[in-house]
Each structure stands twice: as C-alpha cells, then as structure tokens.
C-alpha positions as a Markdown table, in Angstrom:
| # | Residue | x | y | z |
|---|---|---|---|---|
| 1 | Unk | 135.5 | 7.7 | 148.5 |
| 2 | Unk | 138.1 | 5.9 | 150.9 |
| 3 | Unk | 141.8 | 5.3 | 149.2 |
| 4 | Unk | 143.8 | 2.4 | 150.5 |
| 5 | Unk | 147.4 | 1.7 | 149.8 |
| 6 | Unk | 150.0 | -0.4 | 151.2 |
| 7 | Unk | 152.6 | -2.9 | 150.8 |
| 8 | Unk | 151.8 | -6.6 | 150.9 |
| 9 | Unk | 154.4 | -9.5 | 151.1 |
| 10 | Unk | 153.6 | -12.7 | 149.1 |
| 11 | Unk | 155.2 | -15.6 | 151.3 |
| 12 | Unk | 155.2 | -19.1 | 151.1 |
| 13 | Unk | 157.2 | -22.2 | 150.2 |
| 14 | Unk | 159.2 | -22.5 | 146.8 |
| 15 | Unk | 156.6 | -24.0 | 144.0 |
| 16 | Unk | 153.6 | -22.9 | 145.4 |
| 17 | Unk | 152.6 | -20.3 | 142.6 |
| 18 | Unk | 153.4 | -17.0 | 144.3 |
| 19 | Unk | 154.6 | -15.6 | 141.1 |
| 20 | Unk | 152.0 | -17.0 | 139.0 |
| 21 | Unk | 149.4 | -15.1 | 141.5 |
| 22 | Unk | 151.4 | -11.9 | 141.3 |
| 23 | Unk | 151.1 | -11.7 | 137.6 |
| 24 | Unk | 147.6 | -13.0 | 137.8 |
| 25 | Unk | 146.9 | -10.0 | 140.2 |
| 26 | Unk | 148.8 | -7.6 | 138.0 |
| 27 | Unk | 146.9 | -8.6 | 134.9 |
| 28 | Unk | 150.3 | -9.0 | 133.0 |
| 29 | Unk | 153.5 | -10.8 | 133.2 |
| 30 | Unk | 156.0 | -9.2 | 135.7 |
| 31 | Unk | 157.4 | -12.0 | 137.7 |
| 32 | Unk | 159.2 | -15.0 | 135.7 |
| 33 | Unk | 157.8 | -18.4 | 136.3 |
| 34 | Unk | 158.4 | -22.1 | 135.9 |
| 35 | Unk | 157.7 | -25.5 | 137.4 |
| 36 | Unk | 161.1 | -25.9 | 139.0 |
| 37 | Unk | 161.3 | -24.8 | 142.6 |
| 38 | Unk | 163.4 | -21.7 | 143.9 |
| 39 | Unk | 162.8 | -20.0 | 140.4 |
| 40 | Unk | 162.4 | -16.4 | 142.2 |
| 41 | Unk | 165.4 | -15.3 | 143.2 |
| 42 | Unk | 164.9 | -11.5 | 144.1 |
| 43 | Unk | 162.1 | -9.9 | 145.5 |
| 44 | Unk | 160.2 | -7.7 | 143.3 |
| 45 | Unk | 157.7 | -4.9 | 143.5 |
| 46 | Unk | 154.4 | -5.1 | 141.5 |
| 47 | Unk | 152.0 | -2.1 | 141.8 |
| 48 | Unk | 148.5 | -2.7 | 141.3 |
| 49 | Unk | 146.7 | 0.4 | 140.9 |
| 50 | Unk | 143.0 | 0.2 | 141.5 |
| 51 | Unk | 139.9 | 2.7 | 141.3 |
| 52 | Unk | 139.9 | 2.9 | 145.2 |
| 53 | Unk | 143.5 | 2.4 | 146.0 |
| 54 | Unk | 147.0 | 1.0 | 145.2 |
| 55 | Unk | 148.5 | -2.8 | 146.4 |
| 56 | Unk | 152.3 | -2.7 | 146.4 |
| 57 | Unk | 152.8 | -6.7 | 146.2 |
| 58 | Unk | 156.5 | -7.9 | 146.9 |
| 59 | Unk | 157.0 | -11.2 | 145.6 |
| 60 | Unk | 159.6 | -13.2 | 147.4 |
| 61 | Unk | 161.9 | -16.2 | 147.0 |
| 62 | Unk | 160.4 | -19.4 | 148.3 |
| 63 | Unk | 161.2 | -20.1 | 152.1 |
| 64 | Unk | 162.8 | -23.7 | 152.1 |
| 65 | Unk | 164.9 | -26.2 | 154.0 |
| 66 | Unk | 166.8 | -27.3 | 151.2 |
| 67 | Unk | 170.5 | -26.7 | 150.8 |
| 68 | Unk | 173.1 | -24.8 | 153.0 |
| 69 | Unk | 174.7 | -22.9 | 150.3 |
| 70 | Unk | 175.5 | -19.1 | 150.1 |
| 71 | Unk | 172.5 | -18.9 | 147.5 |
| 72 | Unk | 170.0 | -20.8 | 149.6 |
| 73 | Unk | 170.7 | -18.5 | 152.9 |
| 74 | Unk | 170.5 | -15.5 | 150.2 |
| 75 | Unk | 166.9 | -16.7 | 149.1 |
| 76 | Unk | 165.6 | -17.4 | 152.8 |
| 77 | Unk | 167.2 | -14.1 | 154.0 |
| 78 | Unk | 165.4 | -11.9 | 151.4 |
| 79 | Unk | 162.2 | -13.5 | 152.0 |
| 80 | Unk | 162.2 | -12.9 | 155.7 |
| 81 | Unk | 163.7 | -9.5 | 155.4 |
| 82 | Unk | 160.6 | -8.3 | 153.3 |
| 83 | Unk | 158.2 | -9.1 | 156.3 |
| 84 | Unk | 159.5 | -6.3 | 158.6 |
| 85 | Unk | 158.3 | -3.4 | 156.6 |
| 86 | Unk | 155.0 | -4.5 | 155.1 |
| 87 | Unk | 151.5 | -3.8 | 156.2 |
| 88 | Unk | 150.2 | -7.2 | 155.2 |
| 89 | Unk | 151.2 | -10.6 | 154.4 |
| 90 | Unk | 150.0 | -12.8 | 151.8 |
| 91 | Unk | 150.6 | -16.5 | 152.7 |
| 92 | Unk | 150.2 | -18.7 | 149.8 |
| 93 | Unk | 149.7 | -22.4 | 150.1 |
| 94 | Unk | 148.7 | -25.6 | 148.1 |
| 95 | Unk | 145.2 | -26.8 | 148.3 |
| 96 | Unk | 145.3 | -30.1 | 150.3 |
| 97 | Unk | 149.0 | -29.9 | 151.1 |
| 98 | Unk | 150.9 | -28.3 | 154.2 |
| 99 | Unk | 154.5 | -29.7 | 154.6 |
| 100 | Unk | 157.3 | -29.0 | 156.8 |
| 101 | Unk | 158.4 | -25.7 | 154.4 |
| 102 | Unk | 154.8 | -24.6 | 154.4 |
| 103 | Unk | 155.3 | -24.6 | 158.3 |
| 104 | Unk | 158.7 | -23.0 | 158.2 |
| 105 | Unk | 157.2 | -20.4 | 156.3 |
| 106 | Unk | 154.2 | -19.9 | 158.5 |
| 107 | Unk | 156.6 | -19.5 | 161.4 |
| 108 | Unk | 158.4 | -16.6 | 159.8 |
| 109 | Unk | 155.4 | -15.0 | 159.4 |
| 110 | Unk | 154.3 | -15.4 | 162.9 |
| 111 | Unk | 157.7 | -14.2 | 164.0 |
| 112 | Unk | 157.2 | -11.3 | 161.8 |
| 113 | Unk | 153.9 | -10.3 | 163.7 |
| 114 | Unk | 152.2 | -8.9 | 160.7 |
| 115 | Unk | 148.3 | -9.3 | 159.6 |
| 116 | Unk | 148.0 | -12.5 | 157.2 |
| 117 | Unk | 145.7 | -13.4 | 154.6 |
| 118 | Unk | 145.8 | -16.9 | 153.5 |
| 119 | Unk | 145.5 | -17.7 | 149.8 |
| 120 | Unk | 144.7 | -21.2 | 149.2 |
| 121 | Unk | 146.2 | -21.7 | 145.4 |
| 122 | Unk | 145.7 | -24.7 | 143.0 |
| 123 | Unk | 142.0 | -25.3 | 144.0 |
| 124 | Unk | 141.4 | -26.1 | 140.2 |
| 125 | Unk | 143.4 | -29.2 | 140.7 |
| 126 | Unk | 141.4 | -30.6 | 143.7 |
| 127 | Unk | 138.9 | -32.9 | 142.0 |
| 128 | Unk | 137.0 | -33.8 | 145.3 |
| 129 | Unk | 135.7 | -30.3 | 146.5 |
| 130 | Unk | 134.3 | -31.7 | 149.8 |
| 131 | Unk | 137.8 | -32.3 | 150.9 |
| 132 | Unk | 138.7 | -28.5 | 150.8 |
| 133 | Unk | 136.5 | -28.1 | 153.9 |
| 134 | Unk | 138.4 | -29.9 | 156.5 |
| 135 | Unk | 141.7 | -28.6 | 155.1 |
| 136 | Unk | 140.4 | -25.0 | 155.3 |
| 137 | Unk | 139.5 | -25.6 | 158.6 |
| 138 | Unk | 142.8 | -27.1 | 159.7 |
| 139 | Unk | 144.5 | -24.4 | 158.2 |
| 140 | Unk | 142.3 | -21.8 | 160.2 |
| 141 | Unk | 143.6 | -23.5 | 163.5 |
| 142 | Unk | 147.4 | -22.9 | 162.5 |
| 143 | Unk | 147.1 | -19.2 | 162.7 |
| 144 | Unk | 144.8 | -16.3 | 163.3 |
| 145 | Unk | 144.5 | -15.5 | 159.7 |
| 146 | Unk | 142.3 | -12.2 | 158.9 |
| 147 | Unk | 140.7 | -14.4 | 156.0 |
| 148 | Unk | 141.3 | -17.4 | 153.9 |
| 149 | Unk | 140.6 | -17.4 | 150.4 |
| 150 | Unk | 140.7 | -20.2 | 147.9 |
| 151 | Unk | 141.8 | -19.4 | 144.5 |
| 152 | Unk | 143.5 | -20.6 | 141.2 |
| 153 | Unk | 146.4 | -18.2 | 140.0 |
| 154 | Unk | 146.7 | -20.3 | 136.8 |
| 155 | Unk | 142.7 | -19.8 | 136.0 |
| 156 | Unk | 142.2 | -16.6 | 137.8 |
| 157 | Unk | 139.4 | -18.2 | 139.7 |
| 158 | Unk | 138.5 | -16.2 | 143.0 |
| 159 | Unk | 141.4 | -13.6 | 142.6 |
| 160 | Unk | 139.3 | -10.6 | 142.3 |
| 161 | Unk | 137.7 | -11.6 | 145.7 |
| 162 | Unk | 141.5 | -12.1 | 147.0 |
| 163 | Unk | 142.3 | -8.9 | 145.3 |
| 164 | Unk | 139.3 | -6.8 | 147.3 |
| 165 | Unk | 140.0 | -8.7 | 150.4 |
| 166 | Unk | 143.5 | -7.6 | 150.5 |
| 167 | Unk | 142.8 | -4.0 | 149.4 |
| 168 | Unk | 140.0 | -3.6 | 152.6 |
| 169 | Unk | 143.1 | -4.8 | 155.0 |
| 170 | Unk | 145.4 | -2.0 | 154.0 |
| 171 | Unk | 145.4 | 1.1 | 155.8 |
| 172 | Unk | 143.8 | 4.4 | 154.3 |
| 173 | Unk | 146.6 | 6.3 | 152.6 |
| 174 | Unk | 147.2 | 8.0 | 149.2 |
| 175 | Unk | 148.8 | 5.9 | 146.3 |
| 176 | Unk | 152.4 | 5.9 | 146.2 |
| 177 | Unk | 153.0 | 5.3 | 142.4 |
| 178 | Unk | 152.0 | 6.7 | 139.4 |
| 179 | Unk | 148.9 | 4.9 | 137.9 |
| 180 | Unk | 150.8 | 3.6 | 134.8 |
| 181 | Unk | 153.9 | 2.3 | 136.9 |
| 182 | Unk | 154.2 | -1.6 | 137.2 |
| 183 | Unk | 157.2 | -2.1 | 139.4 |
| 184 | Unk | 160.5 | -0.3 | 140.9 |
| 185 | Unk | 162.8 | -2.6 | 139.3 |
| 186 | Unk | 164.8 | -1.2 | 136.1 |
| 187 | Unk | 164.2 | -2.7 | 132.6 |
| 188 | Unk | 168.0 | -3.9 | 132.9 |
| 189 | Unk | 166.9 | -6.1 | 135.8 |
| 190 | Unk | 163.8 | -7.4 | 134.2 |
| 191 | Unk | 165.7 | -8.3 | 130.8 |
| 192 | Unk | 168.3 | -10.6 | 133.1 |
| 193 | Unk | 165.2 | -12.2 | 134.8 |
| 194 | Unk | 163.5 | -13.0 | 131.3 |
| 195 | Unk | 166.7 | -14.6 | 130.0 |
| 196 | Unk | 166.9 | -16.4 | 133.3 |
| 197 | Unk | 163.6 | -17.8 | 132.9 |
| 198 | Unk | 164.3 | -19.3 | 129.5 |
| 199 | Unk | 167.4 | -21.4 | 131.2 |
| 200 | Unk | 165.0 | -22.4 | 134.0 |
| 201 | Unk | 162.3 | -23.7 | 131.8 |
| 202 | Unk | 164.5 | -25.5 | 128.9 |
| 203 | Unk | 167.3 | -27.2 | 130.9 |
| 204 | Unk | 167.7 | -30.3 | 133.4 |
| 205 | Unk | 166.7 | -29.9 | 137.3 |
| 206 | Unk | 170.2 | -29.4 | 138.2 |
| 207 | Unk | 171.8 | -26.5 | 135.8 |
| 208 | Unk | 169.3 | -23.7 | 136.4 |
| 209 | Unk | 170.5 | -23.8 | 139.8 |
| 210 | Unk | 174.4 | -23.3 | 138.9 |
| 211 | Unk | 173.4 | -20.6 | 136.5 |
| 212 | Unk | 172.8 | -16.9 | 136.8 |
| 213 | Unk | 172.3 | -14.0 | 134.2 |
| 214 | Unk | 174.1 | -10.7 | 134.3 |
| 215 | Unk | 173.5 | -7.7 | 132.0 |
| 216 | Unk | 176.7 | -6.2 | 130.5 |
| 217 | Unk | 175.2 | -3.7 | 128.6 |
| 218 | Unk | 171.7 | -2.0 | 128.1 |
| 219 | Unk | 171.5 | 0.5 | 125.5 |
| 220 | Unk | 168.4 | 2.3 | 124.4 |
| 221 | Unk | 169.1 | 3.2 | 120.6 |
| 222 | Unk | 166.1 | 5.3 | 120.0 |
| 223 | Unk | 163.2 | 3.3 | 119.8 |
| 224 | Unk | 165.4 | -0.3 | 120.1 |
| 225 | Unk | 167.1 | -1.7 | 122.8 |
| 226 | Unk | 170.5 | -3.3 | 122.5 |
| 227 | Unk | 171.3 | -5.6 | 125.4 |
| 228 | Unk | 174.5 | -7.9 | 125.9 |
| 229 | Unk | 173.9 | -10.5 | 128.3 |
| 230 | Unk | 176.4 | -12.9 | 130.2 |
| 231 | Unk | 175.2 | -16.3 | 131.6 |
| 232 | Unk | 177.3 | -17.5 | 134.2 |
| 233 | Unk | 177.7 | -21.2 | 135.3 |
| 234 | Unk | 180.1 | -23.0 | 137.6 |
| 235 | Unk | 181.7 | -25.7 | 135.5 |
| 236 | Unk | 182.8 | -25.9 | 131.7 |
| 237 | Unk | 180.7 | -28.9 | 131.3 |
| 238 | Unk | 177.8 | -26.7 | 132.2 |
| 239 | Unk | 178.6 | -24.4 | 129.5 |
| 240 | Unk | 178.6 | -26.9 | 126.9 |
| 241 | Unk | 175.0 | -28.0 | 127.8 |
| 242 | Unk | 173.9 | -24.5 | 127.8 |
| 243 | Unk | 175.5 | -23.7 | 124.4 |
| 244 | Unk | 174.1 | -27.1 | 122.8 |
| 245 | Unk | 175.2 | -28.6 | 119.4 |
| 246 | Unk | 176.5 | -25.7 | 117.2 |
| 247 | Unk | 175.1 | -23.1 | 119.6 |
| 248 | Unk | 171.4 | -24.4 | 118.9 |
| 249 | Unk | 170.4 | -24.4 | 122.4 |
| 250 | Unk | 171.4 | -21.1 | 123.3 |
| 251 | Unk | 170.2 | -19.4 | 120.2 |
| 252 | Unk | 166.5 | -21.3 | 121.0 |
| 253 | Unk | 166.7 | -19.7 | 124.6 |
| 254 | Unk | 168.1 | -16.1 | 123.7 |
| 255 | Unk | 165.3 | -16.0 | 120.8 |
| 256 | Unk | 162.3 | -16.6 | 122.9 |
| 257 | Unk | 163.9 | -14.3 | 125.6 |
| 258 | Unk | 164.3 | -11.7 | 123.1 |
| 259 | Unk | 160.7 | -12.1 | 122.2 |
| 260 | Unk | 159.5 | -11.8 | 125.9 |
| 261 | Unk | 161.6 | -8.8 | 126.1 |
| 262 | Unk | 159.9 | -7.1 | 123.3 |
| 263 | Unk | 156.4 | -8.0 | 124.6 |
| 264 | Unk | 157.3 | -6.4 | 128.0 |
| 265 | Unk | 159.3 | -3.7 | 126.7 |
| 266 | Unk | 157.1 | -2.4 | 123.9 |
| 267 | Unk | 160.0 | -2.1 | 121.3 |
| 268 | Unk | 162.2 | -4.1 | 118.9 |
| 269 | Unk | 165.3 | -5.8 | 121.2 |
| 270 | Unk | 168.6 | -6.9 | 119.5 |
| 271 | Unk | 170.0 | -9.6 | 122.1 |
| 272 | Unk | 173.3 | -10.9 | 122.4 |
| 273 | Unk | 174.4 | -13.8 | 124.7 |
| 274 | Unk | 177.5 | -15.3 | 126.1 |
| 275 | Unk | 178.1 | -18.2 | 128.3 |
| 276 | Unk | 181.2 | -17.8 | 130.9 |
| 277 | Unk | 182.3 | -20.0 | 134.0 |
| 278 | Unk | 182.7 | -18.4 | 137.6 |
| 279 | Unk | 183.5 | -21.5 | 139.5 |
| 280 | Unk | 181.4 | -22.0 | 142.6 |
| 281 | Unk | 179.5 | -18.6 | 142.4 |
| 282 | Unk | 176.6 | -19.6 | 144.2 |
| 283 | Unk | 178.3 | -20.8 | 147.3 |
| 284 | Unk | 180.4 | -17.6 | 147.7 |
| 285 | Unk | 178.9 | -14.7 | 149.4 |
| 286 | Unk | 181.2 | -12.1 | 147.4 |
| 287 | Unk | 180.4 | -13.4 | 144.1 |
| 288 | Unk | 176.8 | -13.2 | 144.9 |
| 289 | Unk | 176.9 | -9.7 | 145.7 |
| 290 | Unk | 178.8 | -9.1 | 142.6 |
| 291 | Unk | 176.0 | -10.4 | 140.5 |
| 292 | Unk | 173.3 | -8.5 | 142.3 |
| 293 | Unk | 172.4 | -11.2 | 144.9 |
| 294 | Unk | 171.8 | -7.9 | 147.4 |
| 295 | Unk | 168.9 | -7.1 | 149.3 |
| 296 | Unk | 166.6 | -4.6 | 147.2 |
C-alpha cells in the first residue's frame, strides 16, 4: 500500500477557525482556541498518523493588516515563513465571507507558489445552503485550488473528506514521526499556551493582547509536574485586573489551566502563577525574542 507523508501549512486570516480545524483533524486538543482574533501566536506542528500515511499540519498565526507593532510583524512573518518549506497549503476561509485579510492571506499563498486546497469553514452557520454554490464558484475563480472542501471544524462535518483530500495531495514518502507522537513542541511550551488560553478567554478585548506567559520552571517530580509560570503585562493597571479582587480572577484562570494541563499531560500538575510588568514588551523586538517569540 502506498504511504504518503508531508507537511501542510494551515493559512488564513485571524479567527477563521484554523486552530479549531487542526484540533478536529488531530482528534484531540493541541492548539489553543478562543473567539478573539490572533489567539494563535506561534506556529505549532500537529502530527496526524493514518493507516496510509502521516500528515504534518503546521498551525500558524492569522495573516492580518491590523497594527504595526513588533508583535504584529512577528505574527505575519511567522505565518509567511512556514510556507517556504511545506508540501501543501490548506487555505481556511469562512463560508460566505471573503474580506481584505482573506485576500492578503491568499496573496501570500500565491507568492509562495505551493499547491493549495481550500477549506471553507463554518458551513454549519449557513442557514441558506444554496448561497454556498455561488460563493464556492467565486472562490474557485480567485486561485487554481487543487480542491475546495466545505467543512465545519466545530461539528466535524466533512473533516474526514478534507483529511483524505489532503493526504492524496502529499508525496509518497515514509512517515517522519513515531505513530504516538502528537507534536514537536515541548510540554513546557504547551503549558504556557494552556495558561495563555485561559487569559485570552476570560479577560476583556485588549488585555489578552498585552499579556504573555513564560514558564520559569517545569519540573518532573516522578509522576507529577511542578510548574511555575510568569504572566507578563505592560502596565500596573493590567496586573491588577489579571489578579482580581483578593486574587480571585487569577486563581480561577490558573485552576482551569491546571486542569487542562493534567488532561493533556496525563498526570497531576502543581501550578503556581505570578504576574509581573514588562513595559511595552509587545513593541520591543528584543523583549519578544526573550519571551520566546522566535521562528520555530
């Protein structure tokens, strides 16, 4: 039987459902998600081992026009850089929507000159299904896609069809990872992401974009992980909001993050979290690099 293996960059604008789609295709949660745009800040590899091959998905930050800060430039640079080395691009768009940032992402894909499959996400939210046909026809006219597959990442509709379509487009090659490996990212990295997910989901629109997480210590105590995490914000007022009255807000976020870590790592976790101020970290290239924002 033919075995196929290759890398697939998941590309699209912010908040179109790329990370939700990755988790659905992998059959478990790897990438953090929220309803806020630009939740994904780092590229992350997800290994999907199938009977006839291995698909190496690379989730990426959303390509966007918003903001000219150092963090925004990093996010766009990280997404574009991934496409130079992949076998296939999976372009994710939202059903019945195509805005300037979708166009920006598609322009970047065209410049990378890689084969592309389009995944039209959130079809479950389309109440008038006949509207999909002209939308799909318009999308087909924008780029010579190998295939266009309507899906719902949230509900799992058509995702198996998408998976087989992707696998068929990959080169014949042996698998690159053991069948039980999920990612090449460390547990330390994943712990930071799970805590940041809670901050993104629980706080107001602006605060998540001015905070980041650094794991100061990650110790395996023989069946239990002890994790010390720092949450960096840019102002004292943000620190006060994160901590909340008598520390209640931070405690709630840390508790839920710890439960998510235990689910992913499969062992008890002791998590301690502190909040510190690093002024204008998101606008400082050197500060970004020191906090782990570097090409992976």
